[in-house]
C-alpha positions as CSV (number, residue, x, y, z in Angstrom):
1,M,142.9,124.1,-40.5
2,G,145.2,121.0,-41.3
3,T,146.1,117.8,-39.8
4,D,148.5,117.1,-37.3
5,M,150.1,113.5,-36.4
6,H,150.8,112.6,-32.9
7,G,152.5,109.6,-30.6
8,F,155.1,107.6,-29.4
9,I,157.3,105.1,-29.4
10,E,156.8,102.2,-26.9
11,C,158.8,98.6,-26.4
12,R,158.0,96.0,-24.2
13,W,160.7,93.1,-22.5
14,D,159.9,90.1,-23.6
15,R,162.6,88.1,-22.4
16,W,163.6,86.7,-18.5
17,L,159.9,87.9,-18.0
18,D,156.7,86.2,-17.2
19,E,153.4,86.6,-19.7
20,D,152.0,89.0,-16.7
21,D,155.4,91.2,-16.7
22,R,155.3,91.4,-20.4
23,R,154.0,95.2,-20.5
24,W,154.6,98.4,-22.7
25,E,156.7,101.2,-21.9
26,R,156.1,104.6,-23.7
27,A,160.2,105.3,-25.0
28,I,159.9,108.6,-26.7
29,D,157.4,111.1,-28.2
30,L,157.2,111.2,-31.5
31,A,157.2,115.0,-31.4
32,H,161.2,115.0,-31.0
33,L,161.6,112.9,-33.9
34,Y,159.1,113.9,-35.9
35,N,157.0,117.5,-36.7
36,G,156.2,117.8,-40.4
37,R,152.8,117.2,-42.3
38,S,152.9,114.9,-44.8
39,Y,149.8,113.8,-45.8
40,L,150.8,111.1,-48.4
41,A,153.1,109.9,-45.8
42,F,150.2,110.0,-43.3
43,G,148.1,108.2,-45.5
44,S,151.1,105.8,-47.2
45,L,151.5,104.5,-42.8
46,F,147.9,104.9,-41.7
47,G,145.2,105.8,-44.4
48,V,144.5,109.5,-43.4
49,R,144.1,112.0,-45.7
50,D,145.6,110.4,-48.9
51,T,143.9,107.3,-49.0
52,N,144.4,106.2,-52.9
53,S,147.8,106.6,-53.4
54,F,149.2,103.2,-51.5
55,R,147.7,100.4,-49.2
56,P,148.1,101.6,-45.9
57,L,150.8,100.1,-44.1
58,A,148.8,99.9,-40.3
59,D,145.0,101.4,-41.2
60,H,142.9,102.4,-38.4
61,R,143.8,100.0,-35.5
62,G,143.3,102.2,-32.9
63,F,144.6,102.5,-29.6
64,P,146.6,99.0,-28.6
65,P,144.2,97.4,-25.8
66,D,147.6,96.9,-24.1
67,L,148.8,100.8,-24.2
68,S,151.5,101.7,-21.8
69,R,149.8,103.1,-18.1
70,D,151.3,106.3,-18.9
71,A,150.0,106.7,-22.3
72,F,146.6,108.0,-21.2
73,T,148.2,111.1,-19.8
74,D,148.9,112.7,-23.4
75,I,146.1,110.8,-24.9
76,E,143.3,112.2,-22.7
77,P,143.6,116.0,-23.7
78,W,143.0,115.1,-27.1
79,S,140.1,112.5,-27.2
80,P,137.7,114.5,-28.1
81,D,139.6,115.9,-31.2
82,A,141.5,112.3,-31.7
83,F,140.8,110.1,-34.8
84,G,142.3,107.8,-37.5
85,A,144.6,106.6,-34.0
86,S,146.5,103.4,-34.9
87,W,150.2,101.6,-34.4
88,I,152.7,99.4,-36.4
89,T,155.7,97.4,-35.0
90,W,158.8,97.3,-36.5
91,A,158.9,94.6,-37.7
92,E,155.6,95.6,-40.2
93,L,157.6,99.0,-41.0
94,A,161.4,96.4,-41.7
95,A,159.5,93.9,-43.5
96,A,157.2,97.1,-45.5
97,D,158.4,97.2,-49.6
98,R,159.9,100.5,-50.2
99,D,159.9,100.3,-53.7
100,E,156.2,99.2,-53.5
101,V,154.6,101.6,-56.7
102,A,151.4,104.1,-55.7
103,N,147.9,103.0,-57.3
104,E,148.0,106.2,-59.1
105,V,150.1,109.2,-60.7
106,D,151.1,111.5,-58.9
107,D,149.7,115.2,-59.4
108,C,153.1,116.3,-58.7
109,V,155.4,116.5,-61.2
110,H,158.7,114.9,-59.9
111,E,162.4,116.1,-60.3
112,Y,165.3,113.9,-61.0
113,R,168.8,114.9,-60.7
114,R,171.8,113.2,-61.7
115,S,174.1,111.2,-59.2
116,P,177.6,110.9,-59.2
117,D,177.5,107.1,-61.2
118,G,174.8,108.7,-63.8
119,T,171.5,107.5,-62.5
120,W,168.7,109.5,-62.2
121,E,167.6,110.4,-58.6
122,M,164.4,111.5,-57.3
123,Y,165.4,115.0,-55.9
124,G,161.4,116.3,-55.4
125,R,157.7,117.0,-56.0
126,N,156.3,120.2,-58.0
127,S,160.0,121.6,-56.8
128,S,162.0,123.9,-59.0
129,L,158.1,125.2,-60.6
130,A,159.6,128.2,-62.4
131,R,161.8,126.3,-64.5
132,F,159.3,123.6,-64.9
133,A,156.7,126.0,-66.4
134,E,159.5,127.4,-68.8
135,L,160.2,124.3,-70.6
136,S,156.4,123.0,-70.1
137,G,155.0,126.1,-71.1
138,L,152.2,125.9,-68.3
139,T,151.6,129.6,-66.8
140,D,148.1,128.5,-65.1
141,P,149.0,127.9,-61.3
142,H,147.0,125.3,-60.6
143,A,147.5,123.4,-63.7
144,L,151.5,123.9,-62.8
145,H,151.2,122.2,-59.6
146,R,148.7,119.3,-61.0
147,A,150.9,117.9,-63.8
148,G,150.5,115.1,-63.1
149,S,146.6,115.7,-64.4
150,T,147.8,117.1,-67.0
151,Y,150.1,115.2,-69.4
152,P,150.4,111.5,-69.9
153,E,152.6,108.9,-67.6
154,G,156.0,109.0,-68.5
155,T,156.0,112.5,-70.0
156,E,159.4,114.1,-69.9
157,W,161.4,117.3,-69.7
158,P,165.0,117.0,-69.7
159,D,167.5,120.0,-68.4
160,G,170.6,119.3,-68.7
161,D,171.9,116.9,-65.4
162,R,168.4,117.4,-64.2
163,L,165.0,116.0,-65.8
164,F,161.0,116.6,-64.7
165,R,158.6,113.6,-65.1
166,I,155.5,112.5,-64.8
167,G,154.9,109.4,-63.2
168,R,154.2,107.3,-59.8
169,L,155.7,107.7,-56.3
170,R,157.7,104.8,-54.6
171,R,156.7,104.2,-50.9
172,S,160.4,105.0,-49.9
173,H,159.2,108.3,-52.2
174,A,156.1,108.8,-49.8
175,V,157.8,108.4,-46.2
176,P,161.2,109.9,-47.3
177,E,164.2,109.0,-45.0
178,S,165.1,112.5,-44.7
179,D,161.9,113.0,-42.9
180,W,161.6,110.0,-41.0
181,G,165.4,108.7,-40.4
182,A,164.9,109.8,-37.2
183,V,161.9,107.8,-36.1
184,W,163.4,104.2,-38.0
185,S,166.4,104.7,-36.2
186,I,165.1,104.9,-32.5
187,M,163.0,101.8,-33.8
188,R,165.5,100.1,-34.9
189,T,168.1,100.5,-32.4
190,L,165.3,99.6,-30.0
191,S,164.5,96.1,-31.8
192,K,168.2,95.5,-31.2
193,V,167.3,95.2,-27.1
194,H,163.2,94.3,-27.6
195,G,163.1,92.3,-31.1
196,D,161.4,93.5,-33.7
197,E,157.7,92.6,-32.3
198,G,158.7,94.3,-29.2
199,V,158.8,97.9,-30.5
200,R,155.5,99.5,-32.1
201,L,155.0,103.1,-33.0
202,V,151.4,104.7,-31.4
203,V,149.7,107.8,-33.4
204,W,146.7,109.3,-33.5
205,F,145.2,112.3,-35.7
206,E,144.1,116.0,-34.9
207,G,142.8,118.4,-37.2
């Protein structure tokens, strides 16, 4: 059984309101924006499942004490199985170093493809494994999927306009725009109205 993430984006009106009226409101459920199961992302953001690759940005903070009033309706059915609850503001996400390098070499081989300007751009992890097996000579499926623990960091296999390499991920690879772009877009848009500290992502995990 795998681990799934649940949650929602909240925002808070700060301007023109007295302190007592500045409360958080749920804006949109995470399920409308993200439906993946990337343990690398879960670990990079919240310290769940993958705890070695990156320093988590918001590690097990629990549910915020000023959670929006209607949020408990969604959380209550999950409470017996929920774990790893946390939250993070758009200010923290926007300030994160997306070029930060992982603490350890990735077990997966990285595939790069040449961009129009001639630079190498990462295409995927453990992608095109049939071709990589031909180039590396690996035949054991377990070793093939964990080539990073077999070969030294920096080992490369050129293949025309494609390159396979053993190396470390950047945080942007762990939480790619292709998976999380919709989440970031909504939070960024809301921040233009509510401020960077007035928008946050609240999550919990199950499984």
